[in-house]
N, C-alpha and C positions, 0 to 999 in steps of 0.2 A: 504494500500500500504506500502511496505517496502523500507526503505532507509538506507544507511550507516550512514548518518548524516543529522540532521534537524537543520536549523538555524532559530532562532526567531528574525526577524527584518531585513529589507532590506535597511538599510543605507549603507554608504560606507564600514563600517567594516563587516557587514553581506554579502554584495556583494563581497568584496575582499576575505573574507574567503571562500565563495562559489567557487570563481575562483580557489584559490589554492587547495582546497579539490578536485574539479573536475579534476584539473591538475594532482593530485596525484592518480586519478583513483577511487575516492569514489563517489558513487551515492548520490547526495546531493539535498535536498529540502530547499528552502528559503520560509518562511511564513511571509508575510507582511500585517499588518491589514489595511493599507491604500494603498499607491502605493510606489514603490521604490524611495527613495530620497524625500519623502513627508515632513519630519521633519528636524532635524538639518543638515543632510547630504546634503540636497538640497537647503537650504536657508541660509547657513552661509556665511561668508565673503570670503571664498575660500583661506585663507592664507596658504601658504606652507612654514612653518616657523621652522627653527632650532634655530634662535636667541632667547635668553632669556628663553630657556627651563629649567625646573627644572632639576637639575643634574641627578636625577634618570631616566629621560626620554631621556637624551642626546644620549646614545648608540642606542636606538630604532630610535630616530629622525634622527640621522646621516645616518643610514642604509636606512630609508625611503627617505631621501633627495637624496641619491644616486640613488634610484630607480625612483624617480620622473623625473630625467633628461632624461630618456629613456622610460618612462611609455607608451607613445603613441605607440611606436613601439612594446613594450611588449604586449599590449592589442589589437593592431591593431585597435585603436580607438582614438577619439579626447577628451582629458581630459581638454583642454583649458589651459594647463600649460604654463606659461611664466616665465623664469628666469629673474628677474629684480633687485635682491638684496633687502635687507630689512635694513632700517636705523632706529634705535631708537635715537631720538634727546635728547640732554642734554640742559636743560634750564639754568643751573648754575654750579658752581664749585662742589657743592655737588653731582650733577648728574654725573659729570666727575669722581669724586672719587669713586662712586658706580660702574661705568664702569670698572675702573682700578682694583678695588678689585675683581670683578667677573672674569675678564680676568686672574688675577693671580691665582684664585681658579681653573679655567678651565685648566690653564697650568699645575697646580699640578696634574691634572687628565689625562694629555696627550692630551688636546684639544686646538686647535688654530684657530677655525673657527670664533670667534668673534674678530674684530679688531677695536681698538679705532681710531677715526678720529678727527682732530682739527677743529676749526671754519672755516678756509680757505677751507679745503677739503669738509666740510659740504656744504658750499655755492657753491662750484664747482659742487657738485652732485645735490644740490637742490637750484638753484639760487633764488627761490622765498621764501625761509625760512625767518622767522622774524629775524631782525638784532640782537636781544638780545640772540639768541640761540648760545651756545658757542662750540658745537661739538656734538659728538655722537658715536655710535658703529654700525658697519655694518657686515652683514653676506652675502657673495657674492652669494652663491648658492640659496638663498631664492627667493621667488616670489609668484605667485598665480596661481590658477586654477579655473575653473568654476565648482562649486560643483555638479550641476545636471549632467553636461556632464561627469565628472569624475566617479560619482557613476554609471551612465548608461554604461560607457565604461567597468567597471568591470562586471556589470550584463550581458552585451552582450557577453563578452569574456567567462564568466562562462557558459552561455547557449550554446555557440558553442562547449564547452567541455562536454556538457551533463547535466549540472545542471538545475534544474527546479525551477521556481519562481511562487508562487501563491500570487497574490495581492488581497486585499479586503477580507482576511481570518484571523479572529481573534483567537488567542490562548485562549482556555477555560480551559484546564487542562493538567498537565504533571504527569505521573506516571511511576515509574520504576518497572518492573516486571522481576526479575532475571537480565539478562544482556540486557534487551530490554526496551527502553523508549517508552511508549505509549503516543502519542501526539494527543490530541483531540482539534479540533477547532469548530467554529460555523457551519462548513460545512462538516467535515469529520474527520476520525480517521486514524492516521498513526503510523507505528512502525519504530524505528531507533535504531541503536546501540549507537549513540552519539547525544547529544543535545548541541547546542551552543547558549548562550544568548547574542544577540546583539540588545537588545530591547530599547536602548536609554533611554528616559525619563520614560519609563515603565519598566525598567530592574529590579527594586526591586521587582515588582510583579512576574516577570518571575523567578527571583532568589528564591523567597520564594517557588514557586512550585517545584524548584529543591532542596529544603532543606537548602538553604543559605539565611542568612539575611544580609542586608546592609543598611547603613544610607544615602541612596540616596535622593537628593532633585532635584527640577526641576524649571526652570525659562525660561524667554523669552528674550534672547539677541536681541537687536534691531539694524536695519541697515537703512541707507538712501542712495539714489543715486540721483545725480544731473542730470540736462540737460547737454548737451555737452558744454565743455569749451575749450579754447585754451590750447594746451598741455603745462604743466608746471612741471610735476613730473614724472620721470621715475621709481625710486625705490618705493617699498612699504614703508610706513612711520608709525612709532610708536613713543612713547616717553618713557623716563626713569621713570618719576614720575608723569605723567599726563595721563588721560584716552584719548588717541589719537590713532586712527588707520584709515588710509585711503589709497586708491590706485586709480590711474587714469588709466582707460582702454585705449586701442588703439583708441576707437571711441571718446575719450574726456570726457566721463562721469566719475564722481568721486564717489567712494563708501566710505561711512563714517561709521565706527563702533565705537570702543572704549570701549565696554563692558557695555554700559548702558542697563538696563534690564526693560522690561515691565512686564505685568501680564500674568500668564499662568494658564490655566485650562485644565489639561491633560485629564480629563474625557470626555470633550467635544471637544478635539482637538482645543481649541480656545485660541488665544492670544489677548491681548489688549495693545495698545501702551501707553507709558507714555510720553506725549508731552513735559512736563517740562524737563525731562531728555534728550530728543532728542534735545531740544533747547540748553541745556548746552553742549552737544556734538558738536553741530554746532558752538557755541561760542568758544570752545576750539580749534576747527579746524581753525577758523579765527585768533585766537591768534598766532598760529604757522605759518599760511600761510595767510597773509592779502589779497592775491588775491581771497581767497574764499568768501570775502564779496560780490562779484558779483554773487556767485553761486545761482542757482535756484533749489530747491529740487523738484525732479520729482516724487519720490515714497518713501514710508517708510513701513517697515514690521518687523515682529519678528518671530522667530522659537522656537520650544520647545526643550530645551536642558537639559541634565542631569548633575548634579554637585555632586561631592564628597566633604566631609568636608575639605580634604587636597588638593583639586584640582588635584589629581592624579587619573588616571583611574583604573578600575579593569580589569586585564588581566591575564588569566590563568585558571587553573583547579578549579572546585568547591571543597569544603571541606567535604561535607556531603553526596555526592552521587558519584557513579562511572560514568565515561564517561560523565561528565558534565563540561562544560567550559563557561567562561564569557569573554566579551569584551564590557565594557560600562563605563559610568561616566567620559567621557573625558573632561568635564568641559569647553567647548567652545574652546578647542584647540586640538581636535582629528582628524580633517580632514587630516592633513599632515601625520599622522601615519597610515592611512588606508593600504597602500601597504605592510608595514612590519607586522602589527598586524595580518592580514589575513594569512600571511605565518607562523608567529610564532604559531598561533593556530593550523595550519595544521601540523607543526612539532610536537607539543605536542600530537596531536591526532594520528598521524601515527607512531611516534617513542618514545613518552613518554618523550622527552627532547628537550631543545633548548639551544643555546649558550648564550642567553640573561638572565640577572639576573632579574627575575620577582618578587622577594621577596617584593619590595616596592609596588607592585600592587596586592598583595593578597586580596581576598575578605574578609578574616577574620582579617585584620590588625587592625580593630577598636574594636575587641572583647577583653574584659578583660581576662587576663590569671589567672587561679586559681593556687595559689602556694601550 
């Protein structure tokens, strides 16, 4: 079967890219070895975060944030998005100094979305915060979405526009013959003019088939969710210098993250929890919010996530083959970028250019340059 474009991987970036490509009129196929949203895109914390982004990501993240505000209407679906603001808490004066330094740097680049708040405002916004916390920084547009819902909303919108999704079909080989990519799976062979690598924790393997090498690693970020509690936190919460990340949903449950990683075996799709690290994450949460001492953990899990050495993703064209593109390695903060990454890739594929500077996200940025 012939397609204009074949996307390897059905996470939020693969599904979003399928939506924008189909919207542009391209006959598009998504190949997913498990099911859409099975890995990082379906089991992450759902943070829709502009706050604290690497400066290189800010332009993309700002555009994505603007799109999240009306994404349900755009996709005619429920992404679960809630605008709640995000506050990173400062525990001491050193944290407050870091906040001010960063705000000054952002201002020099023309950005004003991060706003410092003092201790009084912190307590007004988060009445149950520990008394020793001295302030923080807030981004008002931030919030959260439900990962599986958001990924599925992109998938269904793409299908309504004619995109095809094949689940349970594993990539076996890629080969470029002239201007045509031959894509062989464990079930069939397809031809396409363009191939897009959105393979997540397996993206280095796909990249190698496309002629590109990358120092990708993978891990298993862990999450916990509590039983229902009385409502005490409206904003999403993080910290400046501690591993803290949690949000309270409308039903009262509290999702606890913070970056603690378990053990990942991508060959078997298997993750193992590290209970010692989960206990430390729970202790950190209680330090910032003593009310969490009464919380009861209801469930714990981990997803398979791809990481790059500099924690910046790979976004853009391949370097060793024509009509090859990549979007992977989002290092546990790619969910929010889904709406813009899919559109940027579509711009590159259909016009050969984009208004965003993708130089920091080149796949070959780690290669030694021969003088």
